[in-house]
C-alpha positions in Angstrom: 0.0 0.0 0.0 1.3 3.4 -1.0 1.4 6.1 1.6 -0.6 9.2 0.7 1.4 12.4 0.2 0.7 16.0 -0.7 1.2 16.8 -4.4 3.4 19.8 -5.4 1.7 23.1 -5.6 0.1 24.2 -8.9 0.1 27.3 -11.1 -3.0 29.4 -10.9 -4.4 30.5 -14.2 -7.5 32.6 -14.6 -9.2 32.9 -18.0 -11.0 36.3 -18.1 -13.4 37.3 -20.9 -15.5 40.4 -21.6 -16.3 42.8 -24.4 -14.9 45.6 -22.2 -11.1 46.0 -21.9 -11.8 48.0 -18.7 -13.4 45.0 -17.2 -10.4 42.8 -18.0 -8.1 45.4 -16.5 -10.2 45.6 -13.4 -10.2 41.8 -13.0 -6.4 41.6 -13.3 -6.0 44.3 -10.7 -8.5 42.7 -8.2 -7.2 39.2 -8.7 -3.6 40.4 -8.0 -4.8 41.8 -4.7 -5.8 38.3 -3.7 -3.3 36.0 -5.5 -0.2 38.1 -5.9 1.6 39.4 -8.9 1.0 38.2 -12.4 3.8 36.2 -14.1 2.3 36.4 -17.6 -0.8 37.7 -19.4 -1.8 36.5 -22.8 -2.9 38.7 -25.6 -6.6 39.2 -25.6 -8.0 37.0 -28.4 -11.5 36.8 -30.0 -13.8 34.5 -28.0 -16.3 33.7 -30.7 -16.4 29.9 -30.6 -19.9 29.9 -29.0 -22.9 32.2 -28.8 -23.7 30.8 -25.3 -22.7 34.0 -23.5 -24.1 36.5 -25.9 -27.4 37.1 -24.2 -25.8 38.1 -20.9 -22.4 39.4 -22.0 -23.0 40.9 -25.5 -21.1 40.3 -28.7 -17.4 40.8 -29.6 -16.0 39.1 -26.5 -12.3 39.0 -25.9 -10.5 36.5 -23.7 -7.2 36.5 -22.0 -5.3 34.2 -19.6 -3.8 35.6 -16.4 -0.9 33.5 -14.9 0.0 34.1 -11.3 3.6 34.0 -10.0 2.8 32.4 -6.7 2.2 28.7 -6.6 -1.0 27.4 -4.9 -2.2 24.2 -3.3 -4.4 22.0 -5.4 -7.2 22.2 -2.8 -7.6 25.9 -3.4 -9.8 25.6 -6.5 -13.2 25.7 -4.8 -12.5 28.9 -2.8 -10.8 30.5 -5.8 -13.9 29.8 -8.0 -16.2 31.1 -5.3 -14.1 34.3 -5.1 -14.0 34.8 -8.9 -17.8 34.4 -9.0 -18.1 37.1 -6.2 -15.8 39.4 -8.3 -18.1 38.9 -11.3 -21.1 39.8 -9.2 -19.3 42.8 -7.7 -18.5 44.3 -11.1 -22.0 43.7 -12.4 -23.5 45.3 -9.3 -21.8 48.6 -10.1 -24.4 49.2 -12.8 -21.7 50.7 -15.1 -22.4 48.2 -17.8 -25.3 47.5 -20.2 -24.8 43.8 -19.9 -26.1 41.8 -16.9 -22.7 39.9 -16.9 -19.9 42.2 -18.1 -17.2 39.8 -17.0 -16.6 36.0 -16.8 -13.7 34.6 -14.7 -12.7 30.9 -15.0 -9.9 29.8 -12.7 -7.9 26.8 -13.4 -4.8 24.9 -12.1 -1.9 24.0 -14.3 0.4 21.1 -13.3 3.0 19.2 -15.2 0.5 16.7 -16.4 -2.7 18.6 -16.8 -4.7 21.8 -16.9 -8.0 21.7 -15.0 -10.8 24.2 -14.8 -13.3 24.9 -12.0 -17.0 25.0 -12.8 -20.3 25.1 -11.0 -21.9 22.7 -13.6 -21.8 18.9 -13.2 -21.2 16.6 -16.2 -20.2 13.0 -16.6 -16.5 13.9 -16.9 -16.3 16.3 -14.0 -15.5 15.5 -10.3 -17.2 17.2 -7.4 -14.7 19.0 -5.1 -16.8 20.8 -2.5 -19.0 23.9 -1.9 -20.8 23.4 -5.2 -17.6 23.4 -7.3 -16.6 20.7 -9.7 -13.3 20.3 -11.6 -12.7 19.2 -15.2 -9.4 18.1 -16.6 -9.5 20.3 -19.7 -6.1 19.5 -21.2 -3.6 16.7 -20.7 0.2 17.0 -21.3 1.2 14.3 -23.8 4.0 14.0 -26.3 5.6 17.3 -25.2 2.5 19.5 -25.4 -1.0 20.1 -24.0 -3.6 18.1 -25.8 -7.4 18.5 -25.6 -10.0 15.9 -24.6 -13.2 15.3 -26.6 -15.0 17.5 -24.1 -12.5 20.4 -24.1 -14.1 23.7 -24.9 -13.3 25.0 -28.4 -11.4 28.1 -27.2 -9.0 25.9 -25.3 -8.3 23.9 -28.6 -7.1 26.9 -30.4 -3.4 27.1 -31.3 -2.8 30.4 -29.5 -4.4 29.2 -26.3 -2.4 25.9 -26.4 0.8 27.7 -27.1 0.3 30.2 -24.2 -0.5 27.4 -21.8 2.5 25.4 -22.9 4.6 28.4 -22.2 2.9 28.8 -18.8 3.9 25.1 -18.1 7.5 26.0 -18.8 7.3 28.9 -16.3 5.7 26.5 -13.8 8.6 24.0 -14.2 11.0 26.7 -13.4 9.0 27.8 -10.4 8.9 24.3 -9.1 12.7 24.1 -9.3 13.0 27.4 -7.5 10.6 26.5 -4.7 12.5 23.2 -4.2 15.8 25.0 -3.5 16.6 25.8 0.1 15.1 29.2 0.9 13.1 29.0 -2.4 
């Protein structure tokens, strides 16, 4: 019988999307207050793979990934998702936007073998964590790069998203080595 042990910490990545660049900037600033400095931010790219969000968020959505410098424990995903949901509600409550949902924040954890997203929606391929939050392994690392599953959302299948997350994985590898050093 193998003895249980704690896994290494993960890299926190938040996918933010909105049609308002000001909302994306606000999200990055607020998230840094809670999770520390950003290590990388992707270019905002068109999020047009689905019309699912159009009724509440409007058209011409832009998405970007925010990668945080500080590593986090794997059990942080439920509280992070609850916090990002609260931030979405806080921004919407200002009344400064014509949309009922001006911002969407999707936190995930990147490890050497996978990228997982938090969600409040259950499906056959998702595992319940706690507090109404489920996790989905969205990408797996195979043959030297992240690869999608059949259920992976279309925007995470795009070359620019995969390239960015592969780069984030390299940053994560370096951070793991640094944190393993004495005093790291």
